[in-house]
C-alpha positions as CSV (number, residue, x, y, z in Angstrom):
1,M,-89.4,-115.9,29.0
2,P,-92.8,-118.1,30.7
3,V,-92.5,-121.7,30.0
4,A,-95.1,-122.9,27.7
5,K,-97.5,-126.0,30.1
6,S,-97.5,-127.8,26.7
7,R,-93.5,-128.2,26.4
8,W,-93.0,-128.8,30.0
9,A,-96.3,-131.2,31.3
10,A,-95.1,-133.8,27.9
11,D,-91.2,-133.3,29.5
12,L,-91.9,-134.2,32.9
13,A,-94.0,-137.0,32.1
14,P,-91.7,-140.1,31.5
15,Y,-90.6,-139.2,35.5
16,Q,-94.1,-139.5,37.2
17,H,-94.1,-142.7,37.6
18,P,-93.3,-144.6,41.3
19,R,-91.9,-147.7,41.2
20,L,-93.0,-150.1,44.4
21,G,-89.5,-151.2,44.9
22,S,-88.1,-148.2,46.3
23,A,-90.6,-147.2,48.1
24,I,-90.5,-150.2,50.2
25,I,-86.7,-149.7,49.9
26,Q,-86.9,-145.9,51.0
27,L,-89.6,-147.1,53.9
28,A,-87.4,-150.0,55.2
29,T,-83.9,-147.8,55.2
30,T,-85.7,-145.0,56.9
31,L,-88.0,-146.7,59.7
32,L,-85.9,-149.6,60.7
33,P,-82.8,-147.4,61.0
34,L,-85.3,-145.0,63.1
35,A,-86.7,-148.2,65.4
36,A,-82.8,-149.1,65.9
37,L,-81.7,-145.1,66.8
38,F,-84.4,-144.6,68.9
39,W,-84.0,-148.1,71.3
40,L,-80.0,-147.1,71.1
41,M,-80.9,-143.6,72.6
42,Y,-83.2,-145.4,75.2
43,R,-80.5,-147.6,76.3
44,L,-77.8,-145.1,76.4
45,L,-79.8,-142.5,78.6
46,D,-77.7,-142.8,81.6
47,Q,-74.8,-141.1,79.0
48,Y,-77.5,-138.2,78.1
49,L,-74.8,-136.6,76.2
50,L,-74.2,-139.6,73.5
51,V,-78.1,-139.8,73.2
52,L,-78.3,-136.0,72.1
53,L,-75.4,-136.9,69.5
54,L,-77.4,-139.8,68.4
55,A,-80.5,-137.4,68.1
56,V,-78.6,-136.0,65.2
57,P,-79.0,-138.5,62.9
58,A,-82.3,-139.7,64.7
59,A,-83.6,-136.1,63.1
60,G,-82.1,-136.8,59.8
61,L,-83.8,-139.8,59.7
62,L,-87.1,-138.1,60.7
63,V,-86.8,-135.4,58.4
64,R,-86.5,-138.4,55.8
65,T,-90.0,-139.6,57.1
66,F,-91.3,-136.6,56.5
67,I,-90.1,-136.4,53.0
68,I,-91.8,-140.0,52.4
69,M,-95.5,-138.4,53.8
70,H,-94.5,-135.4,51.9
71,D,-94.3,-137.9,48.5
72,C,-97.9,-139.6,49.8
73,G,-99.4,-136.2,50.1
74,H,-98.4,-135.6,46.0
75,G,-99.3,-139.2,45.7
76,S,-96.3,-139.9,44.3
77,F,-94.6,-142.6,46.4
78,F,-96.8,-145.5,45.5
79,K,-99.4,-146.0,42.4
80,S,-102.2,-146.8,44.6
81,R,-104.0,-144.1,46.7
82,R,-105.1,-145.8,49.2
83,A,-101.0,-146.8,50.0
84,N,-100.4,-143.7,50.0
85,E,-103.4,-142.6,52.1
86,I,-101.9,-145.2,54.4
87,V,-98.2,-144.3,54.7
88,G,-99.1,-140.4,54.6
89,W,-101.0,-141.0,58.0
90,V,-98.5,-142.8,59.5
91,T,-95.6,-141.1,58.7
92,G,-97.7,-137.8,59.5
93,V,-98.0,-139.2,63.1
94,L,-94.3,-140.1,63.1
95,T,-93.6,-136.3,62.4
96,L,-97.1,-135.1,64.4
97,T,-98.2,-133.6,61.1
98,P,-101.9,-134.2,60.3
99,F,-101.6,-135.8,56.9
100,A,-104.6,-134.8,55.2
101,Q,-104.8,-131.4,56.7
102,W,-101.4,-130.8,55.8
103,R,-101.7,-132.1,52.3
104,K,-104.7,-129.6,51.4
105,D,-102.7,-126.6,52.6
106,H,-99.4,-127.5,50.9
107,A,-101.0,-128.0,48.3
108,V,-102.3,-124.6,48.0
109,H,-98.8,-123.4,48.8
110,H,-97.3,-125.5,45.2
111,A,-100.8,-123.4,43.5
112,S,-99.6,-120.4,44.8
113,A,-95.3,-119.9,46.1
114,G,-94.6,-116.8,44.9
115,D,-97.9,-115.3,43.9
116,L,-97.9,-112.2,46.4
117,D,-101.1,-111.8,46.3
118,R,-102.3,-115.2,47.6
119,R,-99.2,-115.6,50.2
120,G,-100.1,-117.1,53.6
121,H,-100.0,-120.2,52.8
122,G,-97.3,-122.8,54.0
123,D,-95.2,-119.9,53.7
124,I,-92.9,-118.2,56.1
125,E,-94.4,-114.4,56.6
126,T,-92.7,-112.4,54.2
127,M,-93.6,-108.6,53.5
128,T,-92.8,-106.0,50.8
129,V,-90.9,-103.1,52.0
130,R,-94.1,-101.3,51.4
131,E,-95.8,-103.1,53.6
132,Y,-92.9,-102.7,56.0
133,A,-92.8,-99.3,56.2
134,A,-96.0,-98.6,56.8
135,L,-96.4,-100.7,60.0
136,D,-96.5,-98.5,63.1
137,A,-93.0,-99.5,66.2
138,R,-94.6,-102.5,67.5
139,R,-95.7,-104.2,64.8
140,R,-92.2,-103.8,63.3
141,R,-91.0,-105.1,66.0
142,R,-93.5,-108.2,65.9
143,Y,-92.7,-108.8,62.2
144,R,-88.5,-108.9,63.2
145,L,-88.7,-111.3,65.9
146,V,-91.0,-113.7,63.6
147,R,-87.9,-113.2,61.2
148,N,-85.0,-113.8,63.7
149,P,-82.9,-116.9,62.8
150,F,-82.7,-117.8,66.8
151,V,-86.8,-117.7,67.0
152,M,-87.3,-118.8,63.9
153,L,-85.1,-122.3,64.4
154,G,-85.5,-122.7,68.1
155,L,-88.8,-121.1,69.0
156,G,-90.4,-122.2,65.5
157,P,-90.6,-125.9,65.6
158,I,-92.3,-125.7,68.5
159,Y,-95.0,-123.6,67.6
160,L,-95.4,-126.0,64.9
161,M,-95.8,-128.7,67.3
162,L,-98.2,-127.0,68.6
163,S,-100.4,-125.4,66.0
164,Q,-100.9,-128.4,63.6
165,R,-102.7,-130.5,66.8
166,R,-105.9,-128.2,65.7
167,P,-107.7,-127.5,62.3
168,L,-107.0,-124.6,60.6
169,K,-109.8,-122.2,61.4
170,G,-112.7,-122.1,58.5
171,I,-112.6,-126.0,58.1
172,P,-116.3,-127.0,58.1
173,L,-116.6,-129.8,60.9
174,N,-117.0,-132.8,58.2
175,D,-114.4,-132.0,56.3
176,L,-111.3,-134.3,56.0
177,Q,-109.0,-132.4,57.7
178,H,-111.2,-132.8,61.0
179,F,-110.4,-136.5,61.2
180,S,-106.4,-135.6,60.0
181,V,-105.8,-133.4,62.9
182,W,-108.0,-135.4,65.5
183,S,-107.1,-139.8,64.7
184,T,-103.4,-137.9,64.4
185,N,-103.6,-136.5,68.0
186,A,-105.3,-139.5,69.0
187,A,-102.4,-141.4,67.8
188,I,-99.8,-139.7,69.2
189,V,-101.4,-139.4,72.6
190,A,-102.1,-143.4,72.8
191,I,-97.8,-144.3,71.6
192,A,-96.7,-141.1,73.9
193,A,-98.8,-143.4,76.6
194,G,-98.0,-146.8,75.5
195,F,-94.0,-146.0,75.7
196,S,-95.0,-143.9,79.3
197,W,-96.0,-147.0,80.7
198,W,-93.5,-149.2,79.3
199,I,-90.7,-147.3,79.6
200,G,-91.6,-144.1,81.6
201,F,-92.7,-140.9,80.2
202,G,-89.0,-139.0,81.2
203,A,-87.4,-141.8,79.3
204,F,-89.9,-141.5,76.0
205,F,-90.0,-137.7,75.8
206,A,-85.7,-137.6,76.4
207,V,-84.8,-139.8,73.4
208,Y,-87.9,-138.6,71.3
209,F,-88.1,-134.3,71.6
210,P,-84.3,-134.1,70.8
211,A,-84.7,-135.4,67.2
212,I,-88.3,-134.7,66.6
213,F,-87.4,-130.5,67.5
214,L,-83.9,-130.9,65.5
215,A,-86.1,-132.8,62.7
216,A,-88.1,-129.7,62.8
217,S,-85.6,-126.7,62.4
218,A,-84.4,-128.0,59.9
219,G,-87.2,-128.7,58.1
220,I,-87.8,-124.8,58.7
221,G,-84.4,-124.1,57.5
222,L,-84.5,-126.3,54.6
223,F,-88.2,-124.5,53.7
224,Y,-86.8,-120.9,54.1
225,A,-83.6,-121.2,51.6
226,Q,-85.9,-123.4,49.2
227,H,-87.6,-120.2,48.8
228,Q,-86.0,-117.2,50.7
229,F,-83.0,-116.5,48.7
230,E,-81.8,-113.3,47.2
231,D,-82.7,-113.2,43.7
232,T,-85.9,-115.1,44.2
233,Y,-89.1,-115.3,42.2
234,W,-92.2,-112.7,43.2
235,H,-94.9,-111.3,41.2
236,R,-98.2,-109.8,41.4
237,H,-101.0,-112.0,40.7
238,Q,-101.7,-110.4,37.3
239,E,-97.7,-111.0,36.4
240,W,-97.3,-114.1,38.3
241,D,-96.9,-117.9,36.2
242,Y,-96.6,-121.2,37.8
243,A,-93.5,-122.3,35.8
244,T,-91.6,-119.7,36.6
245,A,-92.1,-119.2,40.1
246,A,-91.6,-122.8,40.5
247,I,-87.7,-122.5,38.3
248,H,-87.1,-119.3,39.2
249,G,-88.8,-119.0,43.2
250,S,-87.7,-122.7,44.3
251,S,-83.8,-123.2,44.8
252,Y,-81.7,-126.1,44.0
253,L,-79.8,-126.6,47.0
254,K,-76.8,-129.2,46.6
255,L,-76.4,-130.6,49.5
256,H,-73.3,-133.5,50.3
257,P,-74.8,-137.2,49.1
258,V,-75.3,-138.1,53.0
259,L,-77.2,-134.0,53.1
260,Q,-79.2,-135.3,50.4
261,W,-80.3,-138.8,51.0
262,F,-81.6,-137.7,54.5
263,T,-83.4,-135.1,52.8
264,G,-85.0,-137.2,50.2
265,N,-83.5,-134.9,47.5
266,I,-85.4,-132.3,48.6
267,G,-83.0,-130.2,47.8
268,L,-84.0,-130.2,44.2
269,H,-86.7,-127.9,45.0
270,H,-86.9,-126.4,41.7
271,V,-87.7,-129.9,39.6
272,H,-90.4,-130.6,42.5
273,H,-91.9,-127.6,42.8
274,L,-93.0,-128.1,38.9
275,G,-93.4,-131.8,39.0
276,P,-95.3,-132.4,42.2
277,R,-96.3,-135.6,41.4
278,I,-92.6,-136.9,40.5
279,P,-90.8,-139.2,43.0
280,N,-88.2,-137.7,45.2
281,Y,-85.6,-140.7,43.7
282,N,-86.6,-139.6,39.9
283,L,-86.0,-135.3,41.2
284,E,-82.1,-135.5,40.2
285,R,-82.3,-137.3,37.1
286,C,-84.8,-135.0,35.6
287,H,-83.0,-131.7,36.8
288,A,-79.7,-133.5,34.7
289,E,-82.2,-134.9,31.2
290,N,-83.7,-131.4,31.4
291,E,-82.0,-127.9,30.5
292,M,-85.3,-125.8,31.8
293,F,-84.1,-126.5,35.9
294,H,-80.7,-125.6,35.0
295,A,-81.7,-121.7,35.4
296,A,-82.4,-122.6,38.6
297,T,-80.8,-120.5,41.6
298,V,-77.8,-123.1,43.1
299,L,-77.4,-122.8,46.4
300,T,-74.7,-124.1,48.6
301,L,-74.8,-124.9,52.3
302,G,-72.9,-121.9,53.3
303,E,-74.9,-119.6,50.7
304,A,-77.7,-121.3,52.2
305,L,-77.6,-120.7,55.7
306,R,-76.5,-117.0,54.3
307,T,-80.3,-116.6,53.2
308,L,-81.4,-116.5,56.9
309,R,-80.6,-113.0,57.0
310,F,-82.4,-112.0,54.0
311,S,-86.0,-110.8,55.1
312,L,-88.3,-108.3,53.1
313,W,-89.4,-108.1,49.6
314,D,-88.2,-105.2,47.3
315,E,-90.1,-105.1,44.3
316,A,-89.2,-102.1,42.9
317,N,-85.7,-104.2,42.3
318,G,-87.0,-107.3,42.6
319,R,-84.9,-108.5,45.3
320,L,-85.1,-109.8,48.5
321,I,-83.2,-107.4,51.3
322,R,-81.8,-106.9,54.6
323,F,-83.4,-105.1,57.6
324,A,-79.9,-103.6,57.4
325,D,-80.3,-102.5,54.3
326,F,-84.2,-101.0,55.0
327,D,-83.2,-99.2,57.9
328,A,-80.1,-97.3,55.5
329,D,-82.6,-96.4,53.0
330,E,-85.3,-95.1,55.7
331,K,-82.4,-93.0,57.7
332,A,-81.2,-92.2,54.0
333,G,-84.9,-90.5,53.2
334,R,-85.7,-93.2,50.7
335,Q,-89.4,-93.3,49.7
336,F,-91.3,-96.3,50.2
C-alpha cells in the first residue's frame, strides 16, 4: 500500500538536519586515517604483501570518503550549500568521481529507482525476462557477461574509473557537469604528477590503485545488493510509486558495526532512498523510530553475496530470477 507523502514527509523532517560537529568529526576520522594508511603503505613497499593487506582498510576509508561525497551531493552533509560543494568536489577527486556530474545522475536514479520505464540512471543494467527472451544469441552473451559477478566486480571498477573521465553524452558544453569532469580530471593529474615527482609514479600507483580498486568493487557490490535482491520492487511507470519503491526496492543491509562504520550507514538504503536529505549518521535512528521502514527486506552480508546470482526481472511473478531459472523455463517451452 503506497505511503501518503504528507505522512512520510512529516515523519522524516526531524532527521533532516546536518550537524557541523558530526560532519567535521566524520571528515577527520576518515581522511586523517586514510592519509596515515597511505603513508604506512608507502613505507612498507618493500614488503608488498603487507601493502596489499593494508589496502583493505584503506579501501574501506575510501568507501567512507565516497559516502561523504554522496551526502554532500544530497545537500545533507553540511547546512551550507557552499561547504557541500567544496567538500563534495574534494572527496570526489579522492575517489575519482566528478562530483557535479555524479550528483545530477544520482538524483535521477533516486527519482526513478524501480521504474521499469526509466531504467539506466545509476542502475546496473537489468532486463526483464521478456526483453532477454527476444535477444539473439550474441546479445544474450553480452548481457550475461555484464551481469557476471567476476566481470561486474573485477572489470566494473576499471570501467567506472575510465568512463567517469568524460562528460555524459548529450550534456551542453556550458553545463556545470563539463566543468566538474574536467576540473576533477585536472586535479587527479596534478595529484598523480605531484606524487610521481615526490616518490615516483610506480610507488604512487602501487599504493593508491589497490585501495581504489577494492573500494570501487565494494561500492558496486553494495549498490547491487541494495537494489537487486530477489523480491525487490520494479513496476511500469503508471503503477510506480516513489515511497513504495524506496522502502520495498531498497534493502536494509545489516552489517557488523565495523563494516557499517566504513560504509557510512549506507546499508540503511531504504531510509536513504525515502529521505535522501537525511545525514548518514541519522539513518539508523530514523529506521528505529519509524515503523514504516520495518517492512524493508533485511539482508545479511551472506545473503547480499547470494543476490549476485539474480539477473532477470520476471514481471509475471514480480521477482528477480537467475539465468538458470530462465534456461530451465525456456527448455520447458514456457512462452515469454
